[in-house]
C-alpha angles and dihedrals in degrees: 000000000000115000098019111143093010115112094202132063131209112259095020126114127233136179109232140166117235103233102171143017122242124226090255093050098261120135119248123217134169133221111192088338093307113130120239121187106212122203109216095016121135125204113273096014122130105216143165111243133189114217109234099178137009119207130183096269104015145017135226122223143165131221112254100172 
């Protein structure tokens, strides 16, 4: 089933802290250990993100606030 074992859902919003930087410059955050690549996120920022896509082992999101 889609979504099993993933603590985030596409289209939902979450408040996260950017705790790393990806190779392509995106911020990286975690929700319950699940990796989220955040477009527009800077290291150390606490931001609200909207999940745009959920993959098997990670999610993509964008800063909305």
